[in-house]
C-alpha positions as CSV (number, residue, x, y, z in Angstrom):
1,X,-107.7,-19.4,-209.7
2,X,-109.0,-22.0,-211.9
3,X,-107.0,-25.0,-212.6
4,X,-107.6,-24.4,-216.5
5,X,-106.2,-21.0,-215.9
6,X,-103.1,-22.4,-213.8
7,X,-102.6,-24.9,-216.4
8,X,-102.4,-22.5,-218.9
9,X,-99.8,-20.1,-217.3
10,X,-97.4,-23.1,-216.8
11,X,-97.5,-24.1,-220.2
12,X,-96.9,-20.6,-221.5
13,X,-93.6,-20.5,-219.1
14,X,-90.2,-21.8,-220.5
15,X,-88.7,-25.2,-219.8
16,X,-85.3,-26.2,-220.8
17,X,-86.6,-29.0,-222.7
18,X,-89.7,-26.6,-224.0
19,X,-87.1,-24.0,-225.3
20,X,-88.5,-24.2,-228.9
21,X,-92.3,-23.8,-227.9
22,X,-91.4,-20.5,-225.7
23,X,-89.6,-18.9,-228.2
24,X,-92.6,-19.4,-230.9
25,X,-94.5,-17.6,-228.0
26,X,-92.2,-14.7,-227.6
27,X,-92.3,-14.4,-231.2
28,X,-96.3,-14.4,-231.3
29,X,-96.2,-11.9,-228.3
30,X,-94.0,-9.8,-230.4
31,X,-95.9,-9.8,-233.3
32,X,-99.2,-9.0,-232.0
33,X,-97.7,-6.5,-230.0
34,X,-95.9,-4.7,-233.7
35,X,-99.3,-5.1,-235.3
36,X,-101.4,-3.5,-232.6
37,X,-98.6,-0.5,-231.9
38,X,-98.6,0.0,-235.7
39,X,-102.4,0.2,-236.1
40,X,-102.8,2.7,-233.1
41,X,-100.1,5.2,-234.5
42,X,-101.6,4.8,-238.3
43,X,-105.1,5.6,-236.5
44,X,-103.8,8.7,-234.5
45,X,-101.9,9.5,-237.5
46,X,-105.1,9.8,-239.7
47,X,-107.2,11.1,-237.1
48,X,-105.0,14.0,-236.6
49,X,-104.3,14.6,-239.9
50,X,-108.0,14.6,-240.8
51,X,-108.3,17.0,-237.6
52,X,-105.9,19.5,-238.2
53,X,-107.0,19.6,-242.0
54,X,-110.7,20.3,-241.2
55,X,-109.9,22.8,-238.8
56,X,-107.3,24.6,-241.3
57,X,-110.5,24.4,-243.8
58,X,-113.2,25.6,-241.2
59,X,-110.6,28.6,-240.0
60,X,-110.1,29.7,-243.6
61,X,-113.9,29.2,-245.5
62,X,-117.4,29.5,-244.2
63,X,-119.3,27.1,-242.8
64,X,-122.4,27.6,-244.9
65,X,-123.0,29.9,-247.8
66,X,-126.6,30.9,-249.6
67,X,-126.4,32.5,-252.8
68,X,-128.7,32.4,-256.3
69,X,-129.2,29.5,-258.3
70,X,-128.1,31.4,-261.1
71,X,-125.2,33.4,-259.8
72,X,-127.0,36.7,-260.0
73,X,-126.3,39.3,-257.4
74,X,-128.6,39.0,-254.1
75,X,-130.4,42.4,-254.2
76,X,-132.2,42.3,-250.6
77,X,-129.0,40.9,-249.1
78,X,-129.0,43.7,-245.9
79,X,-132.5,42.6,-245.1
80,X,-132.1,38.7,-245.6
81,X,-128.5,39.1,-244.1
82,X,-130.5,40.2,-240.4
83,X,-133.1,37.6,-240.9
84,X,-130.8,34.8,-241.1
85,X,-128.7,36.1,-237.9
86,X,-131.8,35.8,-235.8
87,X,-131.6,31.7,-236.5
88,X,-130.7,29.9,-233.2
89,X,-127.5,28.3,-234.2
90,X,-125.7,30.5,-236.7
91,X,-123.2,33.1,-234.7
92,X,-122.3,35.2,-238.1
93,X,-123.7,35.8,-241.2
94,X,-122.5,38.8,-243.9
95,X,-123.0,39.6,-247.3
96,X,-119.8,38.7,-249.6
97,X,-118.7,38.9,-253.1
98,X,-116.0,36.3,-254.5
99,X,-114.1,38.1,-257.6
100,X,-111.3,36.0,-259.8
101,X,-108.7,38.2,-260.4
102,X,-105.1,38.1,-261.7
103,X,-103.1,40.3,-259.4
104,X,-100.0,41.9,-260.5
105,X,-97.0,43.3,-258.5
106,X,-93.2,44.5,-258.9
107,X,-93.2,42.4,-262.1
108,X,-95.1,39.5,-260.8
109,X,-98.6,38.2,-261.2
110,X,-100.4,35.5,-259.5
111,X,-104.2,34.3,-259.9
112,X,-105.8,34.8,-256.6
113,X,-109.6,35.2,-255.4
114,X,-110.9,38.8,-253.7
115,X,-113.0,38.0,-251.0
116,X,-115.2,41.2,-250.3
117,X,-116.6,41.4,-246.7
118,X,-119.2,43.4,-245.1
119,X,-116.9,45.2,-242.1
120,X,-119.5,46.8,-240.6
121,X,-120.8,43.2,-240.0
122,X,-118.2,42.6,-237.4
123,X,-116.5,40.1,-239.9
124,X,-113.1,41.9,-238.9
125,X,-112.8,39.4,-235.9
126,X,-112.5,36.5,-238.6
127,X,-109.3,38.3,-240.1
128,X,-108.1,39.4,-236.5
129,X,-107.6,35.7,-235.7
130,X,-105.4,35.1,-238.5
131,X,-103.7,38.3,-239.0
132,X,-99.6,38.5,-238.7
133,X,-98.5,42.0,-239.8
134,X,-100.8,45.3,-240.2
135,X,-104.6,44.4,-240.5
136,X,-105.3,47.8,-241.5
137,X,-108.5,49.0,-242.2
138,X,-110.5,47.8,-245.2
139,X,-112.4,50.4,-246.0
140,X,-111.7,53.5,-248.0
141,X,-111.6,57.0,-246.3
142,X,-113.0,58.8,-250.1
143,X,-114.5,56.5,-252.8
144,X,-115.4,59.3,-255.3
145,X,-112.7,61.6,-256.6
146,X,-112.8,65.5,-255.6
147,X,-114.0,67.6,-258.1
148,X,-112.6,70.7,-256.3
149,X,-109.1,69.7,-256.3
150,X,-109.1,67.2,-259.2
151,X,-107.8,64.3,-257.0
152,X,-107.3,60.9,-258.0
153,X,-110.1,58.3,-255.8
154,X,-107.7,56.7,-253.1
155,X,-107.0,53.4,-254.0
156,X,-109.1,50.6,-251.8
157,X,-107.3,49.0,-249.5
158,X,-106.5,45.0,-249.7
159,X,-105.5,42.2,-246.9
160,X,-103.5,39.6,-248.6
161,X,-102.3,36.1,-247.8
162,X,-98.9,35.6,-246.4
163,X,-98.0,32.8,-249.5
164,X,-99.7,35.1,-251.8
165,X,-97.9,38.1,-250.9
166,X,-94.3,36.0,-251.1
167,X,-95.0,35.0,-254.8
168,X,-96.0,38.9,-255.3
169,X,-93.0,40.0,-253.6
170,X,-95.4,42.7,-251.8
171,X,-95.5,44.4,-248.7
172,X,-97.1,46.8,-246.7
173,X,-98.3,49.8,-248.1
174,X,-97.0,48.6,-251.7
175,X,-99.4,48.8,-254.6
176,X,-101.1,45.6,-256.3
177,X,-103.2,45.5,-259.1
178,X,-106.3,43.5,-259.9
179,X,-106.8,42.9,-263.3
180,X,-110.3,41.6,-263.8
181,X,-112.4,40.4,-267.3
182,X,-115.8,41.9,-267.7
183,X,-117.9,40.6,-270.6
184,X,-119.6,43.2,-273.3
185,X,-121.7,42.7,-276.4
186,X,-120.0,43.8,-279.9
187,X,-120.9,43.0,-283.2
188,X,-118.4,39.8,-283.2
189,X,-120.2,38.5,-279.9
190,X,-119.0,38.6,-276.0
191,X,-115.7,40.0,-275.9
192,X,-113.8,40.4,-272.4
193,X,-112.6,43.9,-271.4
194,X,-110.1,44.1,-268.8
195,X,-110.4,46.2,-265.8
196,X,-107.5,47.5,-263.7
197,X,-108.3,48.4,-260.1
198,X,-105.4,49.3,-257.5
199,X,-105.1,48.6,-254.3
200,X,-102.8,48.9,-251.3
201,X,-101.8,46.0,-249.2
202,X,-103.1,46.9,-245.9
203,X,-102.5,43.5,-244.2
204,X,-100.8,39.8,-244.2
205,X,-102.6,37.5,-243.2
206,X,-101.7,33.3,-242.3
207,X,-104.3,30.9,-241.7
208,X,-101.9,27.9,-241.8
209,X,-104.0,26.6,-244.8
210,X,-101.6,27.0,-247.6
211,X,-104.5,27.0,-250.4
212,X,-106.3,29.5,-248.8
213,X,-102.7,32.0,-247.9
214,X,-101.4,31.0,-251.9
215,X,-105.0,32.3,-253.4
216,X,-106.9,34.7,-251.4
217,X,-107.2,38.2,-250.3
218,X,-109.8,40.1,-248.4
219,X,-111.4,43.6,-249.8
220,X,-114.2,45.8,-248.6
221,X,-117.7,45.1,-249.9
222,X,-118.1,48.2,-251.7
223,X,-114.7,47.3,-253.3
224,X,-115.8,44.1,-254.7
225,X,-119.2,45.8,-255.5
226,X,-117.3,48.4,-257.5
227,X,-114.9,45.4,-259.0
228,X,-117.4,43.8,-260.5
229,X,-119.9,46.2,-261.7
230,X,-123.3,44.5,-260.7
231,X,-124.1,47.8,-258.3
232,X,-125.7,47.3,-254.8
233,X,-125.9,43.6,-254.6
234,X,-124.1,40.7,-253.0
235,X,-122.9,37.5,-254.6
236,X,-123.1,35.1,-251.3
237,X,-124.6,35.3,-247.3
238,X,-121.5,33.8,-245.8
239,X,-122.6,32.0,-242.4
240,X,-120.7,30.2,-239.1
241,X,-122.4,28.1,-237.4
242,X,-121.7,27.0,-233.9
243,X,-122.3,23.3,-234.5
244,X,-120.8,22.3,-237.8
245,X,-122.6,18.8,-237.7
246,X,-125.4,20.8,-238.0
247,X,-125.0,22.5,-241.2
248,X,-127.8,20.7,-243.3
249,X,-130.5,21.7,-241.0
250,X,-129.4,25.5,-240.2
251,X,-128.9,25.4,-244.2
252,X,-132.5,24.2,-245.0
253,X,-134.0,27.0,-242.0
254,X,-131.9,29.5,-244.4
255,X,-133.5,28.7,-247.8
256,X,-136.6,28.5,-246.0
257,X,-136.1,32.1,-245.4
258,X,-135.0,32.8,-248.4
259,X,-137.4,31.7,-250.3
260,X,-137.5,30.1,-254.1
261,X,-134.3,30.7,-256.4
262,X,-131.6,30.0,-253.7
263,X,-129.4,27.1,-252.6
264,X,-127.1,26.6,-250.2
265,X,-123.6,25.1,-249.9
266,X,-121.3,24.0,-247.0
267,X,-117.8,23.2,-246.2
268,X,-118.5,19.3,-246.5
269,X,-120.0,19.8,-250.0
270,X,-116.9,22.1,-251.2
271,X,-114.2,19.4,-249.8
272,X,-116.2,16.5,-250.1
273,X,-113.1,14.9,-252.7
274,X,-110.9,15.8,-249.8
275,X,-112.4,14.0,-247.2
276,X,-113.6,11.2,-249.4
277,X,-109.9,10.4,-250.4
278,X,-109.2,10.3,-246.8
279,X,-112.1,7.8,-245.9
280,X,-111.0,5.9,-248.4
281,X,-107.2,5.6,-247.1
282,X,-108.4,5.4,-243.4
283,X,-110.4,2.1,-244.8
284,X,-107.2,0.9,-246.6
285,X,-104.7,1.3,-243.6
286,X,-107.3,-0.6,-241.1
287,X,-107.5,-3.5,-243.5
288,X,-103.6,-3.6,-244.3
289,X,-102.8,-3.4,-240.2
290,X,-105.8,-5.8,-239.4
291,X,-103.8,-8.8,-241.9
292,X,-100.7,-7.8,-240.3
293,X,-102.2,-8.4,-236.6
294,X,-103.7,-11.8,-238.2
295,X,-100.4,-13.1,-240.1
296,X,-99.0,-12.6,-236.4
297,X,-101.7,-14.5,-235.1
298,X,-100.7,-17.8,-237.3
299,X,-98.1,-18.0,-235.0
300,X,-100.2,-19.0,-232.3
301,X,-101.8,-21.7,-234.2
302,X,-97.9,-23.2,-234.8
303,X,-97.2,-22.9,-230.9
304,X,-100.4,-24.4,-230.0
305,X,-100.1,-27.3,-232.4
306,X,-96.7,-27.9,-231.5
307,X,-97.4,-27.1,-227.6
308,X,-100.6,-30.3,-228.5
309,X,-98.1,-32.4,-229.6
310,X,-95.7,-32.5,-226.5
311,X,-98.6,-31.7,-223.9
312,X,-100.5,-35.2,-225.2
313,X,-99.7,-37.2,-222.1
314,X,-100.3,-34.6,-219.8
315,X,-103.6,-34.1,-221.6
316,X,-104.1,-37.8,-221.2
317,X,-103.4,-37.9,-217.6
318,X,-105.9,-35.0,-217.0
319,X,-108.5,-36.4,-218.9
320,X,-108.5,-40.0,-217.1
321,X,-108.4,-37.6,-213.8
322,X,-111.5,-36.4,-215.1
323,X,-110.8,-33.3,-217.3
324,X,-113.9,-33.1,-219.7
325,X,-113.1,-32.0,-223.3
326,X,-114.8,-29.0,-222.5
327,X,-111.8,-28.0,-219.7
328,X,-109.0,-29.0,-222.1
329,X,-110.5,-26.7,-224.8
330,X,-110.6,-23.8,-222.3
331,X,-107.2,-24.5,-221.3
332,X,-105.7,-23.5,-225.1
333,X,-108.1,-21.1,-225.4
334,X,-107.0,-19.7,-222.0
335,X,-103.8,-19.2,-223.4
336,X,-104.6,-17.8,-226.4
337,X,-106.7,-15.1,-224.4
338,X,-103.3,-14.8,-222.5
339,X,-101.3,-13.8,-225.4
340,X,-103.7,-11.2,-226.8
341,X,-104.1,-9.4,-223.6
342,X,-99.9,-9.6,-223.4
343,X,-99.6,-8.6,-227.0
344,X,-102.5,-5.8,-227.0
345,X,-101.3,-4.6,-223.4
346,X,-97.6,-4.0,-224.7
347,X,-98.9,-2.8,-228.4
348,X,-100.8,0.2,-226.3
349,X,-97.8,0.7,-224.3
350,X,-95.4,1.0,-227.5
351,X,-98.1,3.2,-229.7
352,X,-98.7,5.5,-227.4
353,X,-95.4,5.8,-226.5
354,X,-94.3,6.3,-230.0
355,X,-97.1,8.8,-231.0
356,X,-96.2,10.7,-227.9
357,X,-92.2,10.8,-229.2
358,X,-93.4,11.5,-232.9
359,X,-95.4,14.6,-231.7
360,X,-92.7,15.8,-229.2
361,X,-90.1,16.0,-231.8
362,X,-92.5,16.3,-235.0
363,X,-91.1,13.5,-236.8
364,X,-94.0,13.0,-239.2
365,X,-93.3,16.2,-241.5
366,X,-94.8,16.7,-244.8
367,X,-94.8,19.8,-247.6
368,X,-97.1,22.5,-246.7
369,X,-97.2,22.8,-250.6
370,X,-99.3,19.6,-250.8
371,X,-100.7,19.0,-247.9
372,X,-101.3,22.7,-246.8
373,X,-99.9,21.5,-243.1
374,X,-96.1,21.3,-242.2
375,X,-96.3,18.0,-239.9
376,X,-99.1,15.8,-238.5
377,X,-100.1,15.7,-235.0
378,X,-101.1,12.2,-234.0
379,X,-104.2,12.1,-232.0
380,X,-104.7,9.0,-230.1
381,X,-108.1,8.0,-229.0
382,X,-109.4,6.1,-226.0
383,X,-112.2,4.3,-228.5
384,X,-109.8,3.5,-231.2
385,X,-107.3,2.0,-228.2
386,X,-110.4,-0.1,-227.2
387,X,-111.4,-1.4,-230.4
388,X,-107.9,-2.0,-231.5
389,X,-107.4,-4.5,-228.5
390,X,-110.5,-6.1,-228.6
391,X,-109.8,-6.8,-232.6
392,X,-106.2,-8.3,-231.5
393,X,-108.0,-10.4,-228.4
394,X,-110.5,-11.6,-230.9
395,X,-108.1,-12.6,-233.4
396,X,-105.7,-14.4,-231.0
397,X,-108.8,-16.6,-229.4
398,X,-109.8,-17.3,-233.4
399,X,-106.2,-18.5,-234.0
400,X,-106.2,-21.0,-230.8
401,X,-109.7,-22.7,-231.7
402,X,-108.1,-25.4,-234.2
403,X,-105.4,-26.1,-231.8
404,X,-108.1,-26.6,-228.9
405,X,-110.4,-28.7,-230.6
406,X,-107.4,-30.8,-231.4
407,X,-106.3,-31.4,-227.6
408,X,-110.2,-32.0,-226.9
409,X,-110.7,-34.6,-229.3
410,X,-107.4,-36.6,-227.9
411,X,-108.4,-40.3,-226.8
412,X,-106.8,-40.7,-223.1
413,X,-106.5,-44.1,-223.8
414,X,-104.8,-44.3,-227.3
415,X,-102.1,-41.7,-226.3
416,X,-101.1,-43.5,-223.0
417,X,-101.0,-47.0,-224.8
418,X,-98.3,-45.8,-226.9
419,X,-96.3,-43.9,-224.2
């Protein structure tokens, strides 16, 4: 151990006649500890919330969509879908139609979006992972009326979100009516013509994403085509990709296959306002708690200034025995570093313990109707712990610079003359 470190540790230990300095030092360490722990918990909460929201979004929405620029139907969707499936990195591609409707059941009505999926393309795996009840087949046994018996066409099947089913009071095998509007040209101009389509609830799903479970329902692609009235076309070719960070690159490859007149949208673009708000919130919280650590570090300036005043005679003796101003400065900088290390270490322990307890008892609960998740899981990352500790240590060292320079500038002769 160097003598600078030995003296720094000795000055930080309490003596009876230096109780005030010792108490202020303990307060400084406690302030750094609380600031570090608060910043760690805030980082874990923001990262956990962002991760949970992203997982829910990716579970309920498509990674990448290909559609026409003018929103017209894609006529060659079968051939184009097969070509897109061959792109390395795309694990699933299928034709889809999105139809906004008004669902009516049991005297209740709710706005919803019907998602027509191609059940022949293996899209049922998407439903099987989030289904909680039923999950019957979407395909209808017969889509044309029987001419001999003059029976009506059996209603198409529908798999509905859990929250939407609750709002409608719908259960398995209940009948739901979808009201859609198709415009027609009349002497008075374009006029909407309502169309009523009956569905039978074949299953109920729950993705955990409230906005999705309360507004979406699945139907078969042929049923969606009949509902839209656009014939054998698809509105969107939806894609799931293996690495979501490559969504832009794979989107460009899909555009090259489709040719002119097509555009792509991805999950990042569709949810940009949400993630921009989360990023802004993240930055504000980091600045706030960093200022909290800086305010706690002000105690270090007070502590070391008082210590320099009390230790003037000791400093003068050290200088007379050959210690240089650089050695004296290093003693007080080491004290600042020791306080930073102690505060960061205790803060890491306190923050990690708080995260573990909060996750175990699910302390941070939020309204699912607003945030689409019922509670926040705090996710602590090693990188966050590292940079927060470095930040706390750097602030403590900066706070110790002024008292250290003041001690280094002391003139031994003048101090001993007045002693």
